[in-house]
C-alpha positions in Angstrom: 57.8 -42.1 -3.2 54.7 -43.8 -4.6 55.8 -47.3 -5.6 52.4 -48.5 -6.9 53.5 -48.7 -10.5 57.3 -49.0 -10.4 58.4 -52.5 -9.7 61.6 -53.2 -7.7 64.3 -55.4 -9.3 64.8 -59.0 -8.4 67.7 -59.8 -6.0 71.1 -60.7 -7.6 72.0 -64.3 -7.6 75.1 -63.6 -5.5 73.3 -61.3 -3.1 74.7 -62.9 0.1 78.3 -62.5 -1.1 77.5 -59.0 -2.5 76.2 -57.8 0.9 79.2 -59.2 2.6 81.4 -57.2 0.2 79.4 -54.0 0.8 79.7 -54.4 4.6 83.4 -55.1 4.3 84.0 -51.6 2.9 82.9 -50.0 6.1 81.5 -47.1 4.1 77.8 -47.5 4.9 76.9 -44.5 7.3 80.5 -43.3 7.1 81.2 -39.6 7.0 84.6 -40.2 5.3 83.3 -39.9 1.8 84.6 -36.5 0.5 87.3 -38.2 -1.6 84.5 -39.6 -3.9 83.4 -36.1 -4.9 86.3 -36.2 -7.5 84.9 -39.3 -9.0 81.4 -37.9 -9.3 82.6 -34.6 -10.6 84.8 -36.2 -13.3 82.0 -38.6 -14.2 79.6 -35.7 -14.7 82.1 -33.7 -16.9 82.9 -36.7 -19.1 79.2 -37.7 -19.5 78.4 -34.0 -20.0 75.3 -34.1 -17.8 74.0 -31.8 -15.0 73.7 -34.5 -12.4 75.9 -37.4 -11.1 75.9 -39.4 -8.0 77.5 -42.5 -6.5 76.5 -44.8 -3.7 76.5 -48.3 -2.2 73.5 -50.5 -1.8 73.0 -52.9 1.1 69.9 -55.0 1.8 67.6 -52.1 2.6 69.0 -48.8 1.2 71.3 -46.9 -1.0 73.9 -44.8 0.8 75.2 -41.9 -1.2 79.0 -41.4 -1.2 78.8 -38.3 -3.4 76.0 -36.5 -5.2 74.9 -33.2 -6.7 71.1 -33.9 -7.1 69.0 -31.3 -8.8 65.4 -30.8 -7.9 65.1 -33.9 -5.7 66.8 -35.7 -2.8 68.8 -32.6 -2.0 70.9 -33.2 1.1 69.7 -36.8 1.4 72.3 -39.3 2.6 70.3 -42.4 1.7 67.2 -43.7 0.1 65.3 -47.0 0.5 66.6 -49.6 -1.8 63.2 -50.6 -3.3 62.7 -46.9 -4.3 66.1 -46.6 -6.2 66.8 -46.7 -9.9 70.2 -48.2 -9.2 68.8 -51.5 -7.8 68.4 -52.6 -11.4 72.1 -52.1 -12.1 73.0 -54.7 -9.5 72.0 -57.5 -11.9 74.8 -57.2 -14.5 78.4 -55.9 -14.4 77.9 -54.0 -17.6 76.7 -50.4 -17.6 73.0 -49.9 -17.6 72.3 -47.0 -20.0 68.7 -45.7 -20.6 68.6 -43.0 -23.3 65.0 -42.0 -22.5 63.4 -43.3 -19.3 60.0 -42.0 -20.2 59.5 -44.7 -22.8 61.5 -47.4 -20.9 59.2 -50.2 -19.6 61.3 -50.6 -16.4 61.5 -46.9 -15.4 58.6 -45.0 -17.1 56.5 -45.2 -14.0 59.3 -44.4 -11.5 58.4 -41.2 -9.5 61.7 -39.5 -10.5 60.6 -39.9 -14.1 56.8 -39.6 -14.0 56.9 -36.5 -11.8 59.4 -33.8 -10.6 62.3 -33.6 -11.3 61.4 -35.6 -14.4 64.6 -37.6 -15.1 65.0 -38.6 -18.7 68.4 -40.0 -19.3 70.1 -42.3 -16.8 73.4 -44.3 -17.0 74.4 -46.5 -14.1 77.9 -47.9 -14.0 78.3 -50.7 -11.5 81.2 -50.7 -9.0 82.4 -54.2 -9.5 85.0 -55.9 -7.3 87.6 -58.3 -8.5 85.4 -61.1 -7.2 82.5 -59.9 -9.3 80.4 -58.4 -6.6 78.6 -55.1 -7.4 79.0 -52.8 -4.4 76.8 -50.0 -5.9 76.9 -47.6 -8.8 78.2 -44.3 -10.1 75.5 -42.6 -12.3 74.8 -39.8 -14.7 71.5 -38.1 -15.1 70.1 -35.7 -17.6 66.6 -34.1 -18.2 66.7 -34.6 -22.0 67.2 -37.8 -24.0 70.8 -38.5 -25.0 73.4 -41.1 -26.0 76.9 -41.8 -24.7 79.7 -42.3 -27.2 81.9 -45.3 -27.1 84.8 -43.1 -25.9 82.6 -41.7 -23.1 81.5 -45.1 -22.0 85.2 -46.3 -21.9 86.2 -43.3 -19.8 83.3 -43.7 -17.5 84.0 -47.4 -17.0 87.5 -46.4 -16.0 86.2 -44.0 -13.4 84.0 -46.7 -11.9 86.9 -49.1 -11.9 89.2 -46.6 -10.2 86.6 -45.8 -7.6 86.1 -49.5 -6.9 89.8 -50.1 -6.5 90.0 -47.2 -4.1 87.3 -48.7 -2.0 88.8 -52.1 -2.0 92.3 -50.8 -1.2 90.9 -49.0 1.8 89.1 -52.1 3.0 92.3 -54.2 2.6 94.3 -51.6 4.5 91.7 -51.5 7.3 91.9 -55.3 7.6 95.7 -55.3 7.5 95.9 -52.8 10.3 93.4 -54.8 12.4 95.3 -58.0 11.9 98.7 -56.3 12.7 97.2 -54.7 15.8 95.8 -58.0 17.0 99.2 -59.7 16.5 101.0 -56.9 18.3 98.6 -57.0 21.2 99.0 -60.7 21.4 102.8 -60.4 21.4 102.7 -57.7 24.1 100.4 -59.9 26.2 103.0 -62.7 26.1 105.5 -60.2 27.6 103.0 -59.4 30.4 101.8 -56.2 29.0 98.1 -55.9 29.9 97.7 -52.1 30.1 96.7 -49.9 27.1 99.0 -47.1 28.5 102.0 -49.5 28.6 101.2 -50.7 25.1 101.0 -47.1 23.9 104.4 -46.3 25.5 105.9 -49.3 23.7 104.5 -48.1 20.3 105.8 -44.6 20.9 109.3 -46.1 21.4 108.8 -48.1 18.2 108.0 -44.8 16.4 111.2 -43.2 17.7 109.4 -40.9 20.1 110.9 -39.8 23.4 109.3 -41.5 26.4 110.4 -40.8 30.0 111.1 -43.5 32.4 107.9 -43.0 34.4 105.6 -43.4 31.4 107.7 -46.4 30.2 108.0 -48.1 33.5 105.6 -50.9 32.5 107.6 -51.4 29.2 110.8 -51.6 31.2 109.3 -54.0 33.7 108.2 -56.3 30.8 111.8 -56.5 29.5 110.9 -54.7 26.2 112.8 -51.5 27.1 115.8 -50.4 29.2 117.0 -47.1 30.6 120.1 -45.8 28.8 122.0 -42.5 28.8 119.2 -40.8 30.7 116.5 -42.0 28.3 114.5 -45.1 27.5 115.2 -47.3 24.5 114.0 -50.7 23.3 115.7 -53.7 24.7 116.9 -56.5 22.4 113.5 -58.3 23.0 111.6 -55.0 22.3 113.6 -54.5 19.1 112.9 -58.0 18.0 109.2 -57.5 18.6 109.3 -54.2 16.7 111.0 -55.6 13.6 109.0 -58.8 13.7 105.8 -56.8 13.4 106.9 -54.0 11.1 106.4 -51.2 13.6 109.3 -48.9 12.6 108.8 -45.3 11.4 108.6 -44.9 7.7 108.1 -42.2 5.1 106.4 -43.2 1.9 106.0 -41.1 -1.2 102.6 -41.9 -2.6 102.4 -42.2 -6.4 99.1 -40.4 -7.2 97.1 -41.5 -10.1 95.4 -38.5 -11.8 92.1 -39.3 -10.4 93.5 -39.0 -6.8 95.5 -35.9 -7.4 93.2 -33.1 -6.2 95.2 -30.3 -7.7 95.5 -31.9 -11.1 91.8 -32.7 -11.1 90.9 -29.1 -10.3 93.0 -28.0 -13.2 91.3 -30.5 -15.5 87.9 -29.3 -14.3 88.9 -25.7 -14.9 90.0 -26.4 -18.4 86.8 -28.2 -19.1 84.7 -25.4 -17.7 86.6 -22.9 -19.9 86.1 -25.0 -22.9 82.3 -25.1 -22.3 82.0 -21.3 -22.0 
């Protein structure tokens, strides 16, 4: 991209904290992004535009989590931050809506506007964490001027908020798992367990799996398991360690919000497509 005329945005005042929040998500360079396709598709349908995309921005680039670019950036996973339109949406938690980029002083000279594919309408909705950090954006693009209604803006805000919550919940879960794993390993170490194979055998017992005496020998020697009735079970010490760290098997019924229910979303999209015919 020729950046001679287009001027990059200034850095947000909370850039250091914002970058830490982006890194905490673990999504930069991640291949585990398919779940965000639903957000981008729903965003596109509500905004009634041909193009939508979403991504996070770190200090040097925008990494796309989902996109359906038309005429440019097809198949791209990232773009340099100083070349992005979305860098300007990092400066305010409100949606950044540009009805006609061709006459906008910020974007008129951007290569995506001044040359192919000639973007005209752009709306960037920030992905704002509870702490006020903007991780990135989810955006709508059209090739003709347009406006969004208040109802559309409200719904699009909801999608951006839902996506941000999803990202933060995943980060929280990752950190919780890491903390629990660290605590369990520390507790096993106190019982003399220094082998990954022995630790795995102990966890298998915690999950109710059958473990033979040979594989569980290290767990038995540590006092965390005993042989009983031709099998191996946790000892009192092992059971205490298990319950103390929440390692028991469990089945949870997830309550899916509509935006995370793939089948419901597909039905919604089908109805929208039928209505547009």
